[in-house]
N, C-alpha and C positions, 0 to 999 in steps of 0.2 A: 516263130524265131528261126534266123537262118545260122545254118551251123557251117563254119568254115575252119579249116585248120590251115595254119600259117607254117610255110617251109623253114623260114629262119629258126623258130624256138619250138616248134611243134606243140604251139599252145592252141587248145581248142577255143575258139571265139563265137559269141552269141551275140544277137540283138540284145543292147542294153536296155532297151524299152520293154521287152517281155518280162523280165523280172520284176518291175514295177507294176505292170499290168496285172500280175500273179499277186503282187503283195496287195492290191485293190480287192481281190476276189478274197484272199487269205484274210483280210482286215473283216470284210462283212461275215464270212465264216466263223472267226473267232469271237466276234461280237455276239454272233447269233448263239454261239456256244456258251458264253459267258451268261447271255442273257435269259437262258433257257435252263442251263446247268444240266444240258443234254449230252449224255456220254456219246451217244452216235456220232453226233455233229464233229465232237473232237478226235473220235476213231477216223472218221472219213477225212478230216485235215491232217491226221498223223498219216494216213497213207499217202496224201499227196506228198507230205514232207520227206516221206521214205523214198517214195520215186524220184522225188529232186535230190535227194541224198546221196543215193546209190547209183542212178542212172544218169541224172543230171537236171537242172530245173529246165531245160529245153524238152524235157520228154514228159511232163507233168499235165495233167488235163487242162490246167489253165494255160499253159504254153500253147496247146492244142487250138484253144480258143482263140489266143492273141493271133497265132499262125494265120489261121482260116478266116476269122471274121474283122478282127482289128488291124492287123498290119496291111492289108490289102488297100485299105482306105487311107493310110497316113501317106502324107506327101514329103515328109521332110526325108533326111539322108539317113540312111542306116548308121547307127552308133554302136561299134562293135566293142565287147568286153571280154575279158578271161572268164572263163565258165567257173573257175575253181573257187573264187570268193563266194558268188552266189550259191553254188554248191554247198560250200562249208555253212553258209547262212541257212539253208535247207535242214543241214544236220543239227545246227543249233535249235531250229525250230521243231525239229523231231525230236529232240531231247525234252524241250517243255512240254509236248503234247503228249509223251510218255508219262512224263510226271504227273500231268493232269489226268490222264487215265488211271493211273494208280491212285491218286488222290480220290477219283471218283468211285472207283471198285472198292476201296478200303472204307469209303464213308468219311475220309478227311475232306470236306467239302472246301475248306481253308486252303489245301494244297492244289485242289483243282482251280479255285478261283485266282490263287497267286500265280500259279504256273500259266494259265490261261491268259491272265492279265499281262504278264510278261511278253508273251508271244503276240498278243495283241499290239501292245506298244511298239514293239519292234517291227511289226508289219505296217503299223500305220505310220510311223517315221519313214519308212521306205514309199508308202504309197502317196503321202502327202508331201513329204519335202526332198525325196529322192535320196534319203539318208540310209544305208543299208548298214544296220548296226552289226549283223553277223559278217558282212563282207569286212568291216572295219576291225572286227576282232581277228579276222583271217590275217589281214595285212600285219596288224600288230603283232600277231605270233610268228608271223615271218621274219619281223625286224628284231625281235627277240632271239630268235633261230641264229 
């Protein structure tokens, strides 16, 4: 993902295709976590979410894969977007992953399944339909302020 800074509003911009690619990988990881009920898979995804939430989605391992392998092969023009909505979406994903981890550690399997399923549904919406639920939540919260 390319990172640029706009001089007018000093907003950090990222390649909008990167978070969608990350959502494809996230969908696969969360589906694996849900199918296997494996704590370590959801912990690994939580780490990716934490990097995306605190540093930005352009710093995640999925973004590195996009930047080095996928992006050089794309012919279309770069579509830039503000980094803040996808970063907020990563925070929401991190919250669901933490709840899933707590559910697994406490033996409340239903909590693990529900939290992982919600995160999986959001990732799938972004991957399949380019609809970022966390991004939309961010914009809604901005409007409410």
